[in-house]
C-alpha positions in Angstrom: -22.3 13.6 -14.0 -21.4 14.9 -9.9 -18.5 13.6 -7.9 -19.7 11.7 -4.5 -17.9 14.1 -2.8 -17.7 12.4 0.4 -15.7 9.6 -0.7 -13.2 11.8 -2.3 -12.9 14.2 0.6 -11.6 11.4 3.0 -9.2 10.0 -0.1 -7.7 13.4 -0.4 -7.6 13.9 3.9 -5.1 10.5 3.9 -3.3 11.3 0.7 -3.1 14.9 0.4 -3.0 16.5 4.4 -6.3 18.1 3.1 -7.5 20.8 5.6 -9.0 20.3 8.6 -12.5 21.9 9.0 -11.7 23.1 12.8 -10.2 26.5 12.7 -6.8 26.7 13.6 -4.6 29.9 13.3 -1.5 28.2 14.7 0.2 27.8 11.4 -0.8 31.6 10.3 0.2 33.0 13.1 3.7 31.2 13.5 4.6 31.3 9.5 4.8 33.0 6.8 3.9 31.3 3.4 5.3 32.0 0.1 4.6 30.9 -3.6 6.9 30.2 -6.1 7.8 28.2 -9.2 10.5 26.4 -9.1 12.8 25.4 -12.4 13.8 22.1 -13.3 16.8 21.7 -15.1 14.7 20.8 -18.5 13.3 24.1 -18.0 9.7 22.8 -16.7 8.6 25.1 -13.9 7.0 23.4 -10.4 4.5 25.1 -8.4 6.2 25.3 -4.6 4.5 26.8 -1.4 7.1 27.6 1.6 5.9 28.3 4.8 8.8 29.7 6.8 8.7 30.3 10.4 8.2 33.6 11.6 11.0 33.8 14.0 13.7 32.3 11.9 17.1 34.3 11.6 20.5 33.7 11.4 20.9 33.1 14.9 18.0 30.3 14.5 17.8 28.8 11.5 15.7 26.2 10.6 15.5 22.7 8.5 13.2 22.1 5.2 11.0 19.4 5.7 9.3 18.5 2.4 6.2 16.6 0.6 5.9 16.7 -2.9 2.2 15.0 -4.1 0.1 14.9 -7.2 -2.6 15.8 -4.8 -3.0 19.2 -4.5 -1.2 21.2 -2.1 -3.9 23.5 -1.5 -5.2 26.1 -0.9 -3.5 28.1 -3.3 -2.5 31.8 -2.9 -0.2 33.5 -0.3 -2.6 34.5 2.0 -4.4 31.1 2.1 -2.9 29.0 4.8 -3.2 25.6 5.7 -4.6 24.7 9.0 -2.1 21.3 9.6 1.9 21.1 8.4 4.0 18.5 8.5 2.9 14.5 9.5 2.3 15.3 12.7 0.8 18.1 15.0 4.2 17.8 17.3 6.1 18.4 14.4 4.6 21.2 13.3 4.5 22.8 16.7 8.4 22.1 16.4 8.7 24.4 13.5 10.2 23.8 10.3 10.4 25.1 7.0 8.0 23.5 5.1 7.8 22.9 1.9 5.0 21.7 -0.3 5.0 20.7 -4.1 2.6 19.7 -6.7 4.8 17.5 -9.2 5.0 17.4 -13.0 1.6 17.8 -14.6 -0.6 18.3 -11.5 -2.2 21.1 -10.2 -0.5 24.3 -10.5 3.1 23.1 -11.9 3.7 22.6 -15.6 5.0 19.1 -17.2 2.9 16.2 -18.3 1.5 13.4 -15.3 3.3 10.1 -15.1 1.9 7.5 -13.3 5.7 5.8 -11.2 7.9 7.8 -13.5 10.3 5.8 -14.3 13.9 6.4 -13.9 15.8 7.6 -16.7 19.9 7.3 -18.0 20.7 11.1 -17.3 22.2 11.7 -20.8 21.5 15.5 -21.4 19.7 18.4 -19.0 16.7 17.1 -20.9 16.6 13.7 -19.2 14.7 14.4 -15.9 12.7 12.1 -13.8 11.5 12.4 -10.1 15.2 12.2 -8.5 16.3 14.9 -10.7 12.9 17.1 -9.6 13.8 16.2 -5.9 17.3 17.2 -6.4 16.4 20.7 -8.2 14.3 21.8 -5.8 16.6 21.4 -3.4 19.1 23.0 -5.2 16.8 26.2 -5.1 15.4 26.2 -1.8 19.0 26.1 -0.6 19.8 28.9 -2.3 16.6 31.2 -2.0 15.0 30.7 1.3 17.2 32.5 3.9 18.8 31.3 7.1 18.2 27.9 6.5 20.4 25.3 8.7 21.0 23.1 5.1 19.5 20.0 6.2 16.6 18.7 4.0 13.9 16.1 5.3 11.1 14.7 2.8 8.4 12.7 4.5 4.7 11.5 2.1 2.0 8.9 2.6 0.8 6.8 -0.3 1.7 8.5 -3.9 3.3 11.1 -2.1 4.9 8.1 -0.3 6.6 7.0 -3.4 7.9 10.5 -4.3 10.0 10.5 -0.7 11.4 7.2 -2.0 12.5 7.6 -5.5 13.5 11.3 -4.0 15.9 9.1 -1.9 17.8 8.3 -5.1 18.5 12.4 -5.7 21.2 11.6 -3.3 21.8 15.6 -2.4 23.8 16.2 0.2 22.0 18.2 2.3 19.3 15.6 2.4 19.3 13.4 5.2 16.6 12.6 6.4 13.3 10.4 4.5 10.4 8.8 5.6 8.8 7.1 2.9 5.3 5.8 4.2 3.1 3.5 2.4 5.1 3.9 -0.4 4.9 1.8 -4.2 7.5 0.1 -4.9 6.8 -2.1 -7.9 3.8 -1.2 -9.3 3.6 -4.8 -10.8 2.6 -5.9 -7.0 1.4 -2.7 -5.1 -1.9 -0.5 -5.3 -3.8 -1.2 -8.8 -2.1 -5.1 -9.4 -1.1 -7.8 -7.7 1.0 -10.5 -9.2 -0.2 -8.6 -12.5 -3.8 -9.3 -11.5 -6.0 -6.3 -12.0 -7.3 -5.2 -8.6 -10.9 -4.3 -9.2 -12.0 -2.5 -6.0 -10.0 0.3 -7.4 -12.1 1.2 -10.4 -13.6 4.3 -9.2 -9.9 5.6 -8.8 -9.1 5.8 -12.3 -10.4 9.5 -12.9 -7.8 10.8 -10.4 -4.9 9.2 -12.1 -5.7 8.9 -15.6 -6.8 12.0 -16.9 -4.4 14.8 -18.3 -5.1 18.6 -16.9 -4.7 21.0 -20.2 -3.6 24.4 -18.3 -2.4 25.2 -14.2 -5.5 24.1 -12.3 -6.0 25.0 -8.1 -9.1 22.8 -8.6 -9.8 18.9 -9.6 -10.3 18.9 -13.2 -11.5 14.9 -13.1 -14.3 15.4 -11.5 -16.7 15.0 -14.9 -15.3 11.2 -14.9 -15.9 10.0 -11.7 -18.6 7.2 -11.4 -21.5 8.2 -9.5 -23.2 6.0 -6.5 -26.3 5.3 -6.8 -27.2 2.3 -4.5 -25.9 1.3 -1.2 -25.5 -2.3 -2.5 -22.2 -1.6 -4.1 -21.9 -5.1 -5.4 -24.6 -4.5 -7.5 -22.3 -1.9 -9.7 -19.7 -4.6 -10.0 -22.6 -7.3 -11.2 -24.1 -5.1 -13.2 -20.6 -3.5 -15.1 -20.0 -7.0 -16.2 -16.2 -8.1 -17.5 -13.5 -6.0 -16.6 -13.3 -5.4 -20.5 -17.1 -4.2 -20.5 -16.2 -2.0 -17.5 -13.4 -0.4 -19.4 -15.1 0.0 -22.7 -18.2 1.6 -20.8 -16.1 4.1 -18.4 -12.6 4.3 -19.3 -11.6 4.1 -22.9 -10.3 7.5 -22.8 -8.3 7.4 -19.6 -4.8 6.8 -20.2 -3.7 5.4 -17.3 -6.6 2.6 -17.4 -5.2 1.7 -20.9 -2.2 1.2 -20.2 -3.0 -1.7 -17.4 -5.7 -2.8 -20.3 -2.8 -3.3 -22.6 0.1 -4.3 -20.6 -1.0 -7.7 -18.8 2.6 -9.2 -18.6 5.7 -7.8 -16.6 6.8 -6.0 -19.5 9.6 -3.1 -20.0 6.7 -0.9 -19.2 6.2 -2.3 -15.4 9.5 -3.1 -15.4 10.8 0.8 -15.7 8.5 1.3 -13.2 10.2 -0.4 -10.4 11.8 1.4 -7.7 13.5 -1.4 -6.4 16.6 -1.7 -8.3 17.3 1.7 -8.1 17.6 1.8 -4.4 21.9 1.4 -4.0 24.1 3.1 -2.1 21.9 5.4 0.2 23.8 7.2 2.5 21.7 8.9 5.0 18.8 8.1 7.5 15.7 6.4 6.3 12.4 5.4 8.3 9.9 3.8 6.0 6.7 3.5 7.9 3.3 1.2 6.7 0.3 -0.3 8.5 -0.4 -4.4 8.6 -3.6 -3.7 7.2 -2.7 -1.3 4.1 -5.0 -2.5 1.3 -3.0 -0.3 -1.0 0.8 -0.5 -0.2 1.6 -3.5 2.2 4.9 -4.8 0.2 5.8 -1.5 -0.7 7.0 -0.8 2.8 8.6 -4.0 3.4 10.1 -4.5 0.3 11.9 -0.4 0.2 13.2 -1.9 3.7 14.6 -5.2 2.7 16.1 -3.7 -0.4 17.7 -0.7 1.1 19.0 -3.4 3.9 21.0 -5.5 1.4 22.0 -2.5 -1.1 23.6 0.5 1.3 24.9 -0.8 4.4 25.5 3.3 5.3 21.8 4.3 5.2 20.5 4.4 9.1 17.5 2.0 7.8 14.4 1.9 9.8 10.7 0.3 9.2 7.7 0.8 11.3 4.9 -1.8 10.7 1.7 -1.0 12.8 -1.7 -1.9 13.1 -2.9 0.6 10.5 -5.1 0.9 7.3 -3.7 3.2 4.6 -2.1 6.0 6.3 -4.3 5.8 9.4 -0.8 6.6 11.7 -1.9 10.6 10.8 -4.8 10.4 12.5 -5.2 9.5 16.1 -8.9 8.1 16.7 -8.7 7.1 20.8 -9.4 3.6 20.8 -7.4 2.1 17.8 -10.0 -0.4 15.7 -9.5 -1.6 11.8 -12.6 -3.0 10.7 -14.1 -4.3 13.8 -11.0 -5.4 15.8 -9.4 -3.1 18.6 -5.8 -2.9 18.9 -5.3 -0.7 22.0 -5.4 3.5 22.8 -3.4 6.2 21.4 -1.3 4.0 19.0 -1.1 6.8 16.2 0.3 9.2 18.8 2.8 6.4 20.4 4.1 6.4 17.0 4.0 10.5 16.1 5.3 11.1 19.2 8.1 8.6 19.9 9.0 7.6 16.4 8.4 9.9 13.6 9.3 13.3 15.9 12.1 12.0 17.1 13.3 10.7 13.8 12.9 14.1 12.0 13.8 16.0 15.1 17.3 14.3 15.6 18.3 13.9 11.9 17.6 17.7 10.8 18.1 20.0 13.8 20.3 17.5 16.1 23.7 15.3 15.2 23.2 13.8 11.8 26.1 11.4 11.9 25.0 10.2 15.3 22.4 7.6 14.9 18.9 8.4 16.5 18.5 5.4 19.1 15.4 4.1 16.9 14.5 0.4 16.6 15.6 -0.8 13.7 12.4 -2.6 13.1 9.2 -1.5 15.1 6.8 -4.0 14.4 3.4 -4.3 15.7 2.3 -7.8 16.7 -1.5 -7.6 15.3 -2.0 -10.9 17.7 -0.7 -10.2 20.8 -1.7 -6.5 20.2 1.6 -4.7 21.3 4.6 -3.2 19.9 7.9 -5.6 19.3 11.2 -4.3 18.9 13.5 -6.5 16.4 17.4 -6.0 15.8 16.8 -7.1 12.1 14.1 -7.9 10.3 13.2 -10.6 9.3 14.0 -11.9 13.0 17.2 -14.0 12.7 15.6 -15.8 15.4 12.3 -17.3 13.6 12.4 -20.9 12.3 10.6 -21.7 9.1 8.1 -24.0 9.7 5.8 -25.8 7.0 2.1 -26.5 7.2 0.8 -29.1 5.2 -3.0 -28.4 3.3 -4.0 -32.0 3.9 -8.0 -33.6 4.4 -8.7 -30.2 5.6 -6.5 -29.8 8.2 -2.6 -28.4 8.6 -0.3 -31.1 9.2 3.4 -31.0 9.8 4.4 -33.7 7.0 3.2 -34.0 3.5 0.1 -36.4 2.7 -0.5 -38.8 -0.5 -3.9 -36.9 -1.7 -5.5 -34.3 -2.7 -8.7 -31.8 -2.5 -10.9 -30.4 -4.8 -13.2 -27.8 -5.3 -15.4 -26.1 -7.9 -14.7 -23.0 -9.4 -17.1 -20.9 -11.9 -16.3 -17.5 -13.0 -19.9 -16.7 -13.3 -20.6 -17.2 -9.7 -17.5 -15.9 -8.2 -16.5 -16.1 -4.3 -17.1 -12.6 -2.6 -14.2 -10.7 -1.1 -16.8 -9.5 1.7 -20.0 -9.4 3.0 -20.0 -5.6 3.6 -22.1 -4.4 0.4 -22.0 -0.8 1.3 -18.0 -1.4 1.2 -17.7 -2.0 -2.7 -19.2 1.8 -3.0 -15.8 3.0 -1.3 -13.0 4.5 -3.4 -10.5 1.7 -2.3 -10.9 -1.5 -0.1 -9.8 -0.8 3.4 -11.8 -3.1 5.8 -11.4 -6.8 4.2 -7.6 -6.7 5.4 -9.1 -8.0 8.9 -12.4 -9.1 7.8 -14.7 -12.0 9.4 -14.2 -14.4 6.8 -17.1 -16.5 7.9 -19.1 -15.9 4.6 -16.5 -17.6 2.8 -16.5 -20.6 4.5 -18.6 -23.8 3.6 -18.7 -22.9 -0.3 -17.9 -25.6 -2.7 -15.4 -22.9 -4.3 -13.3 -22.7 -1.3 -11.1 -25.2 0.4 -10.4 -24.6 4.1 -7.6 -26.3 6.0 -7.8 -25.7 10.2 -5.9 -26.4 12.8 -7.3 -27.7 16.1 -7.4 -25.2 19.0 -3.8 -24.4 19.7 -2.0 -25.4 22.9 0.0 -22.5 23.9 0.9 -19.2 21.9 2.5 -19.6 17.7 3.9 -16.3 16.6 4.6 -15.9 13.0 7.0 -12.9 12.4 8.3 -12.7 8.5 7.4 -13.9 5.1 4.9 -16.4 4.4 5.1 -18.8 1.0 2.4 -20.1 -0.3 4.0 -23.3 -2.3 0.6 -25.1 -3.8 0.7 -28.2 -5.8 -2.4 -27.8 -8.3 -4.2 -29.5 -11.0 -6.9 -27.8 -12.7 -9.4 -29.0 -15.8 -8.7 -25.6 -17.6 -5.8 -23.8 -19.2 -5.3 -20.8 -16.5 -6.7 -20.5 -12.9 -5.8 -17.5 -10.1 -5.0 -19.0 -6.8 -6.1 -16.8 -3.8 -4.7 -17.8 -0.5 -5.9 -16.5 3.1 -4.2 -16.8 6.6 -7.5 -16.8 9.0 -6.8 -16.1 13.1 -10.2 -18.2 14.6 -11.1 -16.9 17.7 -12.5 -19.2 20.2 -16.1 -19.4 20.6 -16.4 -18.3 24.3 -14.0 -15.0 23.1 -14.9 -11.7 24.9 -12.7 -8.7 23.5 -11.6 -6.4 25.2 -13.6 -3.5 23.4 -15.7 -4.2 21.0 -18.3 -2.7 18.1 -21.8 -3.6 18.6 -23.6 -6.1 16.8 -20.6 -8.3 15.9 -20.3 -11.4 17.1 -16.6 -12.2 18.6 -17.1 -15.9 19.6 -15.5 -18.0 16.5 -14.7 -15.1 14.4 -12.6 -15.5 11.3 -10.4 -13.1 11.3 -8.2 -12.8 8.2 -4.8 -12.0 9.0 -2.8 -11.8 5.8 -4.1 -13.1 1.9 -2.7 -12.7 -1.6 -3.9 -13.5 -5.1 -1.5 -15.5 -7.8 -2.4 -16.2 -11.2 -1.2 -19.6 -12.4 0.3 -18.0 -16.0 2.6 -16.3 -13.7 4.1 -19.3 -11.9 7.6 -19.5 -14.0 8.0 -15.7 -15.3 6.0 -12.4 -14.9 7.6 -11.9 -18.1 6.0 -14.2 -20.1 2.8 -15.9 -19.4 2.0 -19.5 -19.1 -0.8 -21.3 -20.0 -1.3 -24.8 -17.3 -1.8 -28.0 -19.2 -5.5 -29.6 -18.4 -5.3 -32.1 -15.3 -1.2 -32.2 -15.0 0.3 -31.5 -11.5 2.1 -27.9 -11.3 3.8 -26.1 -8.6 2.2 -23.0 -8.1 4.6 -20.7 -5.3 4.1 -17.2 -4.3 4.6 -14.9 -1.2 2.1 -13.8 0.7 3.1 -10.7 2.3 4.9 -10.8 5.5 3.3 -10.7 9.2 4.2 -10.4 13.2 0.8 -11.7 14.4 0.5 -14.2 17.4 -2.1 -17.0 17.3 -3.0 -17.1 20.6 -3.5 -20.2 22.9 -7.0 -21.7 22.5 -7.4 -19.8 18.6 -7.1 -21.9 15.6 -4.9 -21.4 12.1 -7.0 -21.7 8.9 -5.9 -21.6 5.2 -8.4 -20.7 3.1 -7.8 -21.2 -1.0 -10.3 -20.3 -3.5 -9.6 -19.0 -7.5 -12.5 -15.9 -7.5 -11.9 -13.3 -5.1 -14.8 -10.8 -6.2 -14.9 -8.1 -7.1 -12.0 -7.1 -4.9 -10.2 -8.7 -8.1 -10.7 -8.9 -11.7 -12.1 -12.4 -12.8 -9.8 -14.9 -14.4 -11.5 -16.3 -17.5 -9.7 -19.7 -16.3 -9.3 -20.0 -20.0 -5.9 -19.6 -21.3 -5.7 -16.1 -23.3 -2.9 -13.8 -24.2 -4.4 -10.6 -22.4 -7.3 -11.5 -19.8 -8.1 -8.3 -19.3 -10.1 -8.5 -22.7 -11.7 -11.8 -21.6 -15.6 -11.7 -22.4 -18.3 -13.8 -20.7 -18.1 -16.3 -23.7 -14.2 -17.0 -21.9 -15.6 -17.7 -18.8 -14.5 -21.5 -18.2 -15.5 -23.8 -15.1 -12.9 -26.1 -13.8 -12.4 -29.0 -11.2 -9.2 -27.7 -9.0 -7.1 -30.1 -7.0 -4.9 -28.7 -3.7 -2.5 -31.9 -3.5 -1.5 -33.0 -0.1 1.9 -32.0 -0.7 1.2 -28.4 -1.0 2.3 -26.1 2.2 2.1 -22.8 3.6 5.5 -21.7 5.0 5.9 -19.4 7.5 8.7 -18.4 9.8 7.5 -19.1 13.7 9.5 -17.1 16.5 10.5 -19.9 19.3 
């Protein structure tokens, strides 16, 4: 089976800082490349490439800037050079000792690969995890690379962002600056799962994460397991596949990671020990966590890591940056910055790279580490006002909690007495997008700001909409869905979308051809919640048919101004396909193995005392 190379090349570019197609000799002209097998405390050797500035000397010392990755540190060979180093070109031109390392079990490194390696209690030298590997790598570099200045920084996006975040726990005294970017924090609600519901839109990625190599590899060894794209209509693949169980049986029975997901449906020990958040304590160096408001993969990770460090580690110099980016898009300047069809401004990635990221590493690695770098505590892009905002605390202390009650198709300021009802059929699910080509993607991206008009008016979608706003209204911080529901079925999911409806005469500053921007229903935020986990993530509970039941859950944060003349809308449904696997709506011990025979139609009520709680800036 042939791999769909265009998809994988895009994937590796975002995740692994792969090579530019443009000839550029700066790296080769200014750095000497060395390759090492660095021994860890248990004897496992990790393959590491070190790019050393040619002008390094005892009088001109450099700090280390390191990235650890599962996505390859190619090209391999001391005479083979990358054309790009570091997180941005300004940092590359400033020059550091750049370190790249294949993590355990990946590419040229020894060992066995584990997804989201759990932290371990260290009783013997053989007790290792990613933080001990980070510590051992730093210790080796300090002793074996001459003329370093004794300081180490680390960075990475997506999975490398997780390795950066967990590397914070190494607590090596030389580690003074860490920037986890789009990191996973709790696997239960990042990347492949949202509140435990499997993200079907990731289905094509599993060969990358679930096939172990058997020998050192300088190229991807899992390509024979990739699923070939056969039609421009990406929805056809998911419809033909059938249930999640059918897809697993057909494609991934021998994929260890997919098998783990299929077998662990509750928040059991397997998932609990893969949560990084309980371990983020006593952080004492500078941390800048970076994310994108339209990051379909890892939006909750950056927010939760920042908030956790803020609570547990008062000595940390803790900063968060959230921009109008998709997954990792801050690494690439696109000029006029769009997400999907929405324009947000010019040179936004460059602003971040030059004024925030470069300043962060330059200050802490080459300046006075003990002094603050002078960065904002929270630099957050307002995706409605389309401008950067700085906050002294995040969520902003000046935010006030406001409840929008869901009643009779409108959003009200007081609870009502009635209910709204819809009909949910797993055999005829609500689509997550009307862009059929996008379903062929390696991971979803565009849906995060997509026009939602295609879903409005369906009998299985409830909508609640305000009148046109008479003044701007800014949501900044956390969002809670506080639903009171009753279903004729014993299980159900609840997908909630927060939508910004543009005026009918809206004229964008910049637009894409063929897009109707008048009355555009831009999705601002969304989340899905299985009712089975309403009381406990560890123990699923069935719904009692027709009994009023509270289902409360957090949507992920926003900083978004709904402009005067716009409307605010909430959409609710119980299917969201093929972005998420379909809930059969019949309670099963493990719904991942549901068959079509388990699919149960349901009438579902949402009572008028249900609300969306937001934080509004006054």
